[in-house]
C-alpha positions, 0 to 999 in steps of 0.5 A, a space after each residue: 751212532 751205528 758202528 762203520 762196517 769195518 767195525 762191525 764183527 763178521 759172522 763167524 764161518 760155521 765151516 771151519 775146515 780148510 777143505 772147503 777152500 780146495 772144493 773144486 780144485 781136481 776134476 774128480 767127482 769122488 775127490 770133489 765129494 770127499 773135499 765136501 764132506 771134509 769141509 762139513 766134519 767134524 767142525 760143522 757136523 758129526 756126520 756128512 753125506 753127498 749124493 748125486 742122482 743116478 740119472 744125472 751122474 750117468 747123464 741121462 736126464 731125458 724124462 726126467 720129473 720136478 716131482 718123481 715118485 722116488 729118487 735113485 741117488 748114488 752115494 759119492 762120499 761119506 764122513 762120519 766124525 773124523 773117521 776114515 771112509 774105510 771104517 763105514 765102508 761096510 756098513 754105508 758103502 760109497 758107490 751104494 745107489 739107494 732109492 728114496 721115496 717122495 715122502 722122505 726129506 731128501 725128495 722133498 728138498 730136491 723137489 722143493 729146492 729148500 733145505 729141510 731141517 728136522 730134529 731127527 732122521 727120518 723113519 725110512 732113513 732109520 729103518 734102513 740104517 737098523 736093517 743094514 747094520 746087522 747089530 752094529 752099535 754105531 748105527 745106534 749112535 749115528 741115529 742119536 741126532 738132535 738135529 738133520 739138515 737136507 741141502 740140495 745140490 742144484 745147478 742152473 734151477 736142476 736139482 742134481 743131488 743133495 748133502 745131509 748132515 747130522 749133529 748129535 744131542 751134545 751140540 746145539 741144533 743147525 740154526 737157519 743161518 748155518 743152513 743158508 751157509 751150507 747152501 752156499 757151499 753147495 752152489 759152488 759144490 754143484 759147479 764143481 760137481 758138474 765140471 767133474 762129471 763132464 771130465 769123467 764122460 770125456 775121458 770115458 769116451 777117450 778111453 773107449 776110442 782108446 781101447 778100440 786099438 789093438 791091444 796085447 804086446 804081441 800078435 802072430 800071423 803066418 809069416 809075420 809077428 807084430 809088436 805095437 804101441 803108443 804113449 800120448 804126448 803128455 801127462 794130461 793126454 789120453 789119446 791123440 790122432 796116432 793109430 796103428 792096425 795090423 790085420 790079415 786080408 782074405 788072401 793072406 796078406 797082412 795089412 800093416 798101417 800107422 797113422 797120424 790125424 793132426 792135433 790132440 783131444 776129442 776132435 783128433 781122436 774121433 777123426 783117428 777112429 773113422 780112418 782106422 775103421 775105414 782102413 778096416 773096411 777097405 782091406 777087407 775087399 780085394 783091392 790094390 794098396 794105392 786104391 786104399 789109400 786113394 779111398 782113404 784119401 777121399 773119405 779124409 777130404 770129407 771127414 772133419 779134422 781128418 784133413 792133413 793126417 799122415 799115414 804109411 800102409 804096407 801090405 807083406 805077402 809072405 808066400 811071395 816074400 814081398 812088400 808093398 808100401 804106399 806112403 801119405 806123407 808120413 815119415 820113412 819107414 825102416 827096415 832091418 835086413 839080414 845084414 844087422 843093419 836098420 836103414 829107411 826104405 826108399 820109396 817110389 813116391 812119398 805121397 802127399 798127406 791124406 785129405 788133399 783130394 789129390 789121389 796121387 799115390 804110387 806103391 813101392 814093392 820090394 822083396 824081402 827074401 830073408 827074414 827082416 824087421 819092418 819099422 813103422 812109426 809116427 813122428 813123434 819119435 823123430 821130430 825135433 825142433 832142435 835136431 834135423 829129422 834125417 839125424 833124428 831117424 838115423 838115431 832111431 835106427 841106431 837104437 833099434 840095432 843097438 836094442 837088437 844086439 842086446 841077448 834075450 830082447 823079444 819083439 814086445 820088449 824091443 818096442 817098449 824100449 823104443 818107445 820109452 828111450 828119450 829121443 831128444 823131441 819136445 814131447 809135444 806129439 804122440 809116440 806110436 810104434 809098429 815093429 813087424 817081423 817079416 818072415 818069408 814062407 819057406 825060411 
């Protein structure tokens, strides 16, 4: 009588390392590759390496052929026995891009989609390792293989890389069932690698957008010094919809702005970038502050993700000692005057958020006869579910007064202190702050 399925012995799992279960646990390409090699060595193979096609890693798949004359592959991860990666970094550096001709088992595996099982390392690889080894005795040990396995990494029938495994003469050669097990693991790893690559591309794009914001702790203009900064809403958020800028206009006035496009993620970041770029373009023309915000409102109306964005735009004229402020639904700006007290600046018209197409904005002009500190910020610094917003604004003003009273506090340190000090808010929104030390001409 045949044994029941429950009574039959299960096939022995060749991938003994628990690292196999961790593959895909993090959206990180090098870490995912390292998890793959740790799953294979030293329990299953004496050495293992993971390579990704360079075109695929960079997202440049256009024009790729199924059977190219050569392939360029990026060494993503390497593990030899139980050695740390650093032990082999000089000989076989991770991150190196290697060209493999069509006749190598790597290229054959990619072209055919089938695992390649050989008795030894191919001549091309042997010659390359010997040439790069510079007499390192470990190269000879690495080449003493009795079995060599190359398994393609494929994603939706498209080759994205390969994994290579070796066993020395003191171990049994790879069996076809073991090659199949590696293929199954490679299929799961390919999905994890693709997820990590997509996340990495999105993160690079977001960081590029973030890098477009003004850098440096302090910027100086004639009659104005500016410190600014921004903190993302959460640990996993690189950038949201907040932006800030400070730039000199052709007539010597200084444009200062803080804005907030609703939400987080790529859509908000793109909307933020478009609004900020538009402000820079509009400020290059000699148009009044109100007209600048009206044009920004019209642009936001036709820009996806930009509707209901808020901003406060200020123009400082040091020669006249006047400051012009136009608000589009933004939290009140603060001013610390010569009396040493920080208080909100009363506006003629608070204005509606951008993108509503009303175009109804009015400017508030006030005189600054002596040096003063203008504070522009986003609602992430003051909004809270547990406290009234007016109370939170007063709290921010009090924090500023207390920090300024401390001896030796410069403008960048003051900005960092206010951004980092817990505000009692939920932390669900970005925190952006711009401090402008206004100095009228002749004072």
